[in-house]
Legacy VTK file of the C-alpha trace (Angstrom):
# vtk DataFile Version 3.0
C-alpha trace
ASCII
DATASET POLYDATA
POINTS 127 float
-38.992 -2.484 5.457
-38.729 -6.045 4.136
-40.295 -5.008 0.815
-37.787 -2.213 0.426
-34.985 -4.651 1.185
-36.253 -7.008 -1.522
-36.317 -4.127 -4.021
-32.754 -3.139 -3.124
-31.509 -6.690 -3.587
-33.104 -7.133 -6.984
-31.686 -4.592 -9.489
-34.100 -5.706 -12.226
-36.929 -4.576 -9.947
-35.519 -1.038 -9.797
-35.124 -1.131 -13.591
-38.815 -1.971 -13.983
-39.841 0.731 -11.509
-37.734 3.249 -13.431
-39.340 2.205 -16.719
-42.684 3.087 -15.099
-41.756 6.721 -15.718
-43.163 6.080 -19.202
-46.650 6.001 -17.679
-49.008 8.707 -18.950
-50.298 9.486 -15.454
-48.320 12.319 -13.824
-49.208 11.085 -10.319
-47.731 7.667 -11.131
-44.546 9.340 -12.387
-44.352 11.420 -9.202
-44.710 8.310 -7.019
-42.046 6.514 -9.058
-39.629 9.425 -8.546
-40.351 9.501 -4.801
-39.576 5.784 -4.565
-36.402 6.131 -6.646
-35.270 9.056 -4.460
-35.718 6.869 -1.375
-33.656 4.096 -2.985
-30.972 6.637 -3.850
-30.553 7.622 -0.196
-29.873 4.080 1.022
-26.305 2.778 1.053
-25.525 1.464 -2.428
-28.766 2.896 -3.763
-27.175 5.713 -5.746
-25.316 3.243 -7.950
-28.497 1.194 -8.404
-30.431 4.301 -9.494
-27.779 5.396 -11.992
-27.646 1.847 -13.391
-31.442 1.859 -13.692
-31.335 5.118 -15.649
-28.580 3.676 -17.856
-30.930 0.758 -18.515
-33.792 3.212 -19.169
-31.570 5.008 -21.682
-30.900 1.749 -23.545
-34.472 0.458 -23.475
-36.057 3.782 -24.454
-33.437 4.776 -27.024
-32.312 7.925 -25.286
-29.233 9.734 -26.537
-28.413 10.953 -23.000
-29.254 9.594 -19.565
-32.213 11.422 -17.925
-33.360 12.764 -21.319
-36.967 11.532 -21.010
-37.113 12.618 -17.373
-36.284 16.166 -18.415
-38.767 15.969 -21.287
-41.483 14.947 -18.833
-40.407 17.718 -16.451
-40.809 20.346 -19.164
-44.124 18.945 -20.418
-45.804 18.305 -17.051
-45.408 21.897 -15.899
-49.058 22.087 -14.829
-48.672 19.216 -12.358
-47.014 20.643 -9.265
-46.754 17.262 -7.474
-44.792 15.813 -10.365
-42.545 18.865 -10.705
-41.757 18.851 -6.979
-41.020 15.105 -7.015
-38.815 15.578 -10.070
-36.785 18.416 -8.518
-36.425 16.489 -5.261
-35.216 13.448 -7.182
-32.699 15.503 -9.185
-31.392 17.179 -6.019
-30.989 13.841 -4.268
-29.259 12.219 -7.256
-26.815 15.113 -7.593
-26.178 15.996 -3.952
-26.092 12.561 -2.321
-22.657 11.997 -3.856
-19.618 12.804 -1.750
-17.132 12.950 -4.618
-17.229 16.576 -5.814
-16.017 15.731 -9.321
-18.819 13.202 -9.736
-21.324 15.710 -8.326
-20.217 18.285 -10.900
-20.499 15.649 -13.625
-24.087 14.847 -12.573
-24.940 18.564 -12.446
-23.542 18.912 -15.950
-25.745 16.050 -17.186
-28.854 17.984 -16.132
-27.485 21.318 -17.346
-26.729 19.734 -20.724
-30.372 18.593 -20.889
-31.601 22.162 -20.317
-32.573 22.119 -16.637
-30.847 25.407 -15.787
-32.336 27.138 -18.816
-35.820 25.848 -18.004
-35.594 26.955 -14.371
-34.356 30.430 -15.353
-36.621 31.125 -18.319
-39.497 28.700 -17.792
-39.565 27.246 -21.272
-37.794 24.378 -22.980
-34.168 24.832 -23.930
-33.541 25.495 -27.608
-32.704 22.361 -29.562
LINES 1 128
127 0 1 2 3 4 5 6 7 8 9 10 11 12 13 14 15 16 17 18 19 20 21 22 23 24 25 26 27 28 29 30 31 32 33 34 35 36 37 38 39 40 41 42 43 44 45 46 47 48 49 50 51 52 53 54 55 56 57 58 59 60 61 62 63 64 65 66 67 68 69 70 71 72 73 74 75 76 77 78 79 80 81 82 83 84 85 86 87 88 89 90 91 92 93 94 95 96 97 98 99 100 101 102 103 104 105 106 107 108 109 110 111 112 113 114 115 116 117 118 119 120 121 122 123 124 125 126
């Protein structure tokens, strides 16, 4: 509990955890997403998570927020643990928001990155 509190009070820590998604190990990525999902569910955590993914976008040179996450999701399709953690994270990020307009905006971010297409067809969205 005290460790989690320290993480919540130190935004740079969440940024570093988020950057750990660049790890080659799918299990590490799954654990990172589980931790980020937990942070997202705590009061004030949703804003911290979105800020961490904004930072990730800057550091990793993404055009859109969550771009690499979706790339990993499409490419790690043989690792069920990672895929489950990823879908749980996405659901928590999108549905833990009370403001319906913001929820729709977050859904659009993932739709724009090809999530709906991938889930329907099972292959990457056309570029």
